[in-house]
C-alpha positions as CSV (number, residue, x, y, z in Angstrom):
1,M,-17.8,-0.8,10.0
2,G,-14.4,-1.6,8.6
3,K,-11.7,0.8,9.6
4,E,-8.0,1.3,8.6
5,I,-5.7,3.4,10.7
6,E,-2.4,3.6,8.9
7,R,0.9,5.6,9.1
8,K,3.2,5.8,6.1
9,Y,6.9,6.4,6.0
10,L,9.7,6.6,3.5
11,V,12.5,4.0,3.9
12,T,16.2,4.9,4.2
13,D,17.8,1.6,3.6
14,N,17.0,-2.1,2.9
15,Q,17.8,-3.6,6.3
16,Y,14.2,-4.7,6.7
17,R,14.9,-7.4,4.1
18,I,17.0,-9.4,6.6
19,Q,14.0,-10.3,8.8
20,S,11.2,-10.2,6.2
21,C,9.2,-12.4,3.9
22,V,8.3,-11.0,0.5
23,T,5.2,-11.3,-1.8
24,Y,4.7,-9.9,-5.3
25,I,1.5,-7.8,-5.6
26,Q,-0.4,-6.5,-8.7
27,Q,-3.2,-4.1,-8.1
28,G,-5.5,-2.0,-10.3
29,Y,-8.1,0.6,-9.6
30,L,-11.7,0.6,-10.8
31,I,-12.3,3.9,-9.0
32,S,-9.6,6.2,-7.7
33,Q,-11.1,9.3,-6.3
34,K,-10.4,11.3,-3.1
35,E,-13.7,10.3,-1.6
36,R,-13.6,6.6,-2.6
37,V,-11.3,3.9,-4.0
38,V,-12.2,0.5,-5.4
39,R,-9.1,-1.7,-5.9
40,V,-8.6,-5.2,-7.2
41,R,-5.4,-6.9,-6.0
42,I,-3.6,-10.2,-6.7
43,K,-1.3,-11.0,-3.7
44,G,0.6,-14.1,-4.3
45,D,-2.0,-16.6,-5.5
46,K,-5.0,-14.9,-3.9
47,G,-7.4,-12.2,-5.3
48,Y,-9.1,-9.4,-3.4
49,V,-11.4,-6.5,-3.9
50,T,-11.1,-3.6,-1.5
51,I,-13.3,-0.5,-1.0
52,K,-11.8,2.5,0.8
53,G,-13.3,5.8,1.9
54,E,-11.8,9.2,2.2
55,N,-9.0,9.7,4.8
56,I,-9.9,11.6,8.0
57,G,-6.4,12.1,9.5
58,A,-4.8,8.6,9.4
59,T,-8.1,6.8,9.4
60,R,-10.5,5.7,6.7
61,S,-13.2,3.1,6.1
62,E,-12.0,-0.1,4.5
63,Y,-13.7,-3.2,3.4
64,E,-11.8,-6.1,1.8
65,Y,-13.1,-9.3,0.3
66,A,-11.5,-12.4,-1.2
67,I,-12.4,-13.1,-4.8
68,P,-11.2,-15.9,-7.1
69,V,-7.7,-15.1,-8.5
70,V,-8.9,-15.8,-12.0
71,D,-11.6,-13.1,-11.6
72,A,-9.0,-10.7,-10.2
73,K,-6.7,-11.2,-13.2
74,E,-9.5,-10.6,-15.7
75,I,-10.7,-7.4,-13.8
76,I,-7.1,-6.0,-13.6
77,E,-6.4,-6.8,-17.3
78,N,-9.7,-5.6,-18.7
79,L,-11.4,-3.1,-16.4
80,C,-8.8,-1.3,-14.3
81,E,-7.2,2.0,-14.9
82,K,-3.7,1.8,-16.4
83,P,-0.9,1.5,-15.5
84,I,-1.3,-1.3,-13.0
85,I,0.6,-0.9,-9.7
86,E,3.2,-3.6,-9.2
87,K,5.3,-4.0,-6.1
88,N,7.1,-6.4,-3.8
89,R,5.8,-6.3,-0.3
90,Y,8.0,-7.2,2.6
91,I,6.4,-8.1,6.0
92,Y,8.6,-7.1,8.9
93,K,7.7,-8.1,12.5
94,A,9.1,-5.5,14.9
95,E,10.3,-6.3,18.4
96,D,7.5,-4.2,19.9
97,G,5.0,-6.6,18.3
98,H,3.9,-4.3,15.4
99,V,3.9,-5.5,11.8
100,W,5.4,-3.3,9.1
101,E,4.5,-3.7,5.4
102,I,7.3,-2.3,3.2
103,D,6.4,-1.8,-0.5
104,E,9.2,-1.7,-3.1
105,F,7.4,-0.4,-6.2
106,L,8.2,-1.6,-9.7
107,G,7.5,-0.2,-13.2
108,D,6.8,3.5,-13.4
109,N,7.2,3.7,-9.6
110,Q,10.6,2.0,-9.5
111,G,12.8,3.5,-6.7
112,L,9.9,4.3,-4.4
113,V,10.0,2.4,-1.1
114,V,7.3,3.0,1.5
115,A,6.7,1.4,4.9
116,E,3.2,1.3,6.5
117,I,2.1,0.3,9.9
118,E,-1.5,-0.4,10.8
119,L,-2.7,0.8,14.2
120,S,-5.7,0.2,16.4
121,D,-5.8,3.9,17.4
122,E,-4.3,7.1,15.9
123,R,-2.6,7.8,19.3
124,E,-1.2,4.3,19.6
125,E,2.5,4.4,20.4
126,F,5.1,2.4,18.4
127,T,8.8,2.2,17.9
128,L,10.3,3.3,14.6
129,P,12.8,0.9,13.1
130,K,16.2,2.4,12.3
131,W,15.5,2.2,8.5
132,I,12.4,4.4,8.8
133,G,12.6,8.0,7.3
134,E,10.2,10.8,6.7
135,D,6.6,10.5,7.7
136,V,4.4,10.8,4.6
137,T,1.1,9.8,6.1
138,Y,-0.7,13.0,5.0
139,D,1.0,13.4,1.6
140,A,-1.5,12.2,-1.0
141,R,1.3,11.7,-3.6
142,Y,2.1,8.4,-1.8
143,Y,-1.3,6.9,-2.0
144,N,-1.1,3.9,-4.3
145,S,-4.2,5.1,-6.1
146,N,-2.5,8.4,-7.0
147,L,0.6,6.7,-8.3
148,I,-1.4,5.8,-11.5
149,E,-1.8,9.4,-12.7
150,N,1.4,10.7,-11.1
151,P,4.0,7.9,-11.1
152,Y,7.2,8.3,-9.1
153,K,9.3,8.5,-12.3
154,N,7.7,11.9,-13.0
155,W,8.4,13.4,-9.6
156,N,11.1,16.1,-9.3
157,K,13.5,14.4,-6.9
Protein backbone atom coordinates (compact mmCIF):
# COMPACT_ATOMS: atom_id res chain seq x y z
CA MET A 1 0.00 0.00 0.00
CA GLY A 2 1.32 3.46 -0.90
CA LYS A 3 1.60 5.78 2.07
CA GLU A 4 2.46 9.45 2.47
CA ILE A 5 3.47 10.92 5.82
CA GLU A 6 3.83 14.66 5.42
CA ARG A 7 4.20 17.72 7.62
CA LYS A 8 3.34 21.15 6.24
CA TYR A 9 4.60 24.58 7.36
CA LEU A 10 4.31 28.20 6.38
CA VAL A 11 7.52 29.89 5.25
CA THR A 12 8.84 33.10 6.81
CA ASP A 13 11.36 34.21 4.17
CA ASN A 14 12.91 33.04 0.89
CA GLN A 15 16.35 31.94 2.12
CA TYR A 16 15.57 28.41 0.90
CA ARG A 17 16.05 29.67 -2.68
CA ILE A 18 19.81 30.00 -2.18
CA GLN A 19 20.34 26.22 -2.02
CA SER A 20 17.38 25.00 -4.07
CA CYS A 21 16.46 23.98 -7.57
CA VAL A 22 13.05 25.00 -8.95
CA THR A 23 10.43 23.35 -11.17
CA TYR A 24 7.16 24.78 -12.49
CA ILE A 25 4.09 22.64 -11.70
CA GLN A 26 0.51 22.68 -13.01
CA GLN A 27 -2.03 20.42 -11.41
CA GLY A 28 -5.72 19.83 -11.70
CA TYR A 29 -8.23 17.76 -9.79
CA LEU A 30 -10.66 15.23 -11.21
CA ILE A 31 -11.98 14.51 -7.71
CA SER A 32 -11.33 16.68 -4.65
CA GLN A 33 -13.24 15.30 -1.71
CA LYS A 34 -12.17 14.84 1.90
CA GLU A 35 -12.18 11.05 1.52
CA ARG A 36 -10.36 10.89 -1.83
CA VAL A 37 -8.46 13.05 -4.27
CA VAL A 38 -7.50 12.29 -7.86
CA ARG A 39 -4.96 14.74 -9.23
CA VAL A 40 -3.25 15.14 -12.61
CA ARG A 41 0.05 16.99 -12.59
CA ILE A 42 2.61 18.29 -15.04
CA LYS A 43 5.96 18.68 -13.33
CA GLY A 44 8.58 20.01 -15.69
CA ASP A 45 8.21 17.84 -18.79
CA LYS A 46 6.59 14.84 -17.10
CA GLY A 47 2.96 13.91 -16.41
CA TYR A 48 1.51 12.11 -13.40
CA VAL A 49 -1.80 10.94 -12.01
CA THR A 50 -2.04 10.66 -8.23
CA ILE A 51 -4.73 9.12 -6.06
CA LYS A 52 -4.83 10.06 -2.37
CA GLY A 53 -7.01 8.92 0.50
CA GLU A 54 -8.27 10.73 3.58
CA ASN A 55 -5.75 12.06 6.09
CA ILE A 56 -5.41 10.16 9.37
CA GLY A 57 -3.15 12.48 11.35
CA ALA A 58 -0.28 13.35 9.01
CA THR A 59 -0.62 10.07 7.09
CA ARG A 60 -2.70 9.07 4.09
CA SER A 61 -2.65 6.56 1.28
CA GLU A 62 -1.05 7.76 -1.93
CA TYR A 63 -0.54 6.14 -5.33
CA GLU A 64 1.26 8.01 -8.12
CA TYR A 65 1.82 6.92 -11.70
CA ALA A 66 3.63 8.48 -14.63
CA ILE A 67 1.48 9.25 -17.69
CA PRO A 68 2.39 10.84 -21.02
CA VAL A 69 2.70 14.62 -20.63
CA VAL A 70 0.43 15.10 -23.67
CA ASP A 71 -2.32 13.16 -21.89
CA ALA A 72 -1.75 15.14 -18.68
CA LYS A 73 -2.15 18.43 -20.59
CA GLU A 74 -5.39 17.29 -22.23
CA ILE A 75 -6.83 16.04 -18.94
CA ILE A 76 -5.94 19.26 -17.11
CA GLU A 77 -7.36 21.45 -19.89
CA ASN A 78 -10.54 19.47 -20.55
CA LEU A 79 -11.51 17.42 -17.50
CA CYS A 80 -10.16 18.98 -14.31
CA GLU A 81 -11.93 21.37 -11.95
CA LYS A 82 -11.00 25.00 -12.42
CA PRO A 83 -8.97 26.93 -11.56
CA ILE A 84 -5.81 24.92 -12.10
CA ILE A 85 -3.21 25.06 -9.33
CA GLU A 86 0.06 26.58 -10.52
CA LYS A 87 3.21 26.84 -8.47
CA ASN A 88 6.95 26.93 -8.49
CA ARG A 89 8.42 24.11 -6.40
CA TYR A 90 11.81 24.49 -4.80
CA ILE A 91 13.67 21.41 -3.55
CA TYR A 92 15.85 22.08 -0.51
CA LYS A 93 18.18 19.40 0.87
CA ALA A 94 18.69 20.03 4.58
CA GLU A 95 21.88 19.30 6.49
CA ASP A 96 20.10 16.56 8.46
CA GLY A 97 19.46 14.67 5.20
CA HIS A 98 15.76 15.50 4.88
CA VAL A 99 14.35 16.98 1.69
CA TRP A 100 11.95 19.93 1.85
CA GLU A 101 9.58 20.86 -0.97
CA ILE A 102 8.69 24.56 -0.92
CA ASP A 103 5.73 25.62 -3.06
CA GLU A 104 5.34 29.24 -4.12
CA PHE A 105 1.80 29.40 -5.44
CA LEU A 106 0.79 31.48 -8.46
CA GLY A 107 -2.50 32.82 -9.83
CA ASP A 108 -5.37 32.99 -7.32
CA ASN A 109 -3.04 31.60 -4.65
CA GLN A 110 -0.22 34.11 -5.23
CA GLY A 111 1.50 35.01 -1.96
CA LEU A 112 1.03 31.60 -0.34
CA VAL A 113 4.30 29.77 0.33
CA VAL A 114 4.19 26.35 1.99
CA ALA A 115 7.01 23.94 2.85
CA GLU A 116 6.45 20.20 3.12
CA ILE A 117 8.62 17.41 4.44
CA GLU A 118 7.88 13.73 3.84
CA LEU A 119 8.72 11.37 6.68
CA SER A 120 8.97 7.62 7.12
CA ASP A 121 7.12 7.76 10.47
CA GLU A 122 4.90 10.39 12.13
CA ARG A 123 7.27 10.40 15.14
CA GLU A 124 10.40 10.86 13.03
CA GLU A 125 12.59 13.68 14.27
CA PHE A 126 13.88 16.41 11.97
CA THR A 127 15.40 19.86 12.23
CA LEU A 128 13.37 22.89 11.17
CA PRO A 129 15.27 25.27 8.88
CA LYS A 130 15.39 28.90 10.07
CA TRP A 131 12.85 29.97 7.42
CA ILE A 132 10.13 27.61 8.67
CA GLY A 133 7.13 29.18 10.41
CA GLU A 134 3.78 27.94 11.66
CA ASP A 135 2.89 24.23 11.43
CA VAL A 136 -0.26 23.95 9.25
CA THR A 137 -0.23 20.17 8.80
CA TYR A 138 -3.74 19.75 10.19
CA ASP A 139 -5.28 22.88 8.63
CA ALA A 140 -7.29 21.70 5.61
CA ARG A 141 -7.25 25.18 4.03
CA TYR A 142 -3.66 24.48 2.98
CA TYR A 143 -4.44 21.27 1.07
CA ASN A 144 -3.83 21.97 -2.61
CA SER A 145 -7.19 20.39 -3.46
CA ASN A 146 -8.97 22.92 -1.20
CA LEU A 147 -7.24 25.89 -2.84
CA ILE A 148 -9.52 25.47 -5.85
CA GLU A 149 -12.76 26.36 -4.03
CA ASN A 150 -11.16 28.67 -1.48
CA PRO A 151 -8.08 30.29 -3.06
CA TYR A 152 -5.62 32.20 -0.93
CA LYS A 153 -6.68 35.54 -2.44
CA ASN A 154 -10.07 35.17 -0.69
CA TRP A 155 -8.68 34.51 2.79
CA ASN A 156 -8.88 37.18 5.46
CA LYS A 157 -5.24 37.78 6.19
